[in-house]
C-alpha positions, -999 to 999 in steps of 0.1 A, spaced: 0 0 0 13 34 -9 5 71 -8 28 89 -32 27 126 -41 37 138 -75 32 176 -83 1 179 -61 -14 146 -73 -18 120 -46 -19 83 -53 -26 50 -34 -24 14 -45 -35 -18 -28 -45 -53 -38 -68 -76 -19 -75 -111 -32 -66 -101 -68 -86 -69 -67 -62 -40 -73 -74 -5 -63 -55 25 -75 -66 60 -65 -53 93 -77 -65 126 -61 -59 162 -67 -71 196 -55 -96 215 -78 -88 252 -71 -114 267 -95 -142 249 -75 -129 257 -41 -132 288 -18 -105 288 9 -119 320 24 -152 302 30 -135 270 42 -145 251 11 -119 228 -6 -129 204 -34 -108 174 -43 -112 151 -73 -103 114 -71 -100 89 -99 -103 52 -91 -91 23 -112 -103 -12 -100 -86 -41 -117 -91 -78 -114 -57 -94 -114 -71 -126 -99 -88 -156 -115 -124 -152 -102 -152 -131 -117 -159 -105 -91 -186 -79 -87 -184 -46 -67 -216 -44 -47 -211 -16 -22 -185 9 -8 -174 25 24 -153 56 26 -137 70 57 -129 107 52 -109 126 78 -102 164 77 -74 183 93 -96 191 124 -98 153 131 -135 152 121 -144 118 105 -172 111 81 -182 76 69 -199 73 36 -216 40 27 -236 31 -3 -245 6 -30 -220 4 -59 -200 33 -73 -213 62 -94 -246 43 -98 -230 11 -110 -221 -23 -96 -195 -34 -121 -187 -70 -128 -149 -76 -132 -138 -107 -151 -102 -118 -147 -81 -91 -164 -110 -67 -164 -111 -32 -149 -134 -3 -141 -126 33 -137 -145 63 -124 -140 98 -111 -157 114 -81 -153 143 -58 -148 150 -21 -155 184 -4 -136 193 27 -137 223 50 -99 221 56 -69 223 32 -57 189 42 -75 156 48 -74 119 40 -95 92 26 -95 54 29 -120 26 28 -131 -6 11 -153 -20 -17 -175 -49 -8 -170 -75 -35 -187 -108 -42 -174 -136 -64 -195 -155 -90 -196 -183 -63 -212 -159 -38 -182 -154 -16 -180 -119 -1 -149 -100 9 -137 -64 14 -111 -50 -10 -90 -24 8 -87 11 -5 -53 23 8 -52 56 26 -44 87 5 -40 123 13 -61 152 1 -41 184 2 -39 218 -14 -5 220 -32 22 232 -7 -1 227 23 22 199 34 58 210 35 
């Protein structure tokens, strides 16, 4: 699991039971208002099936923490209105957003997966940082 920063873009990468989850996040300055304590971050997720079982993403749980230590849990069915089925070698990508009231925060979580045989497991989403460029020096 990793959280790597490259020119203000934050990335994480984790694999659970053949389900690889890569997340890239970045600050969206033109949709943020620091004076009003409003910071918007975009994150792009790539979910790849590197295993040998057909697997479906059925739900998600995100844990979002801001710089004040406030924690928000977001649970729901699927992602962006979909419950993608990933055959071996298949992948699914989507982009979403996270508003924060602080210039720095973090996200982590899991996707609840089910195999074609009905076995359920949680695929880990490694922690990654949400930060305005140069906020973490």
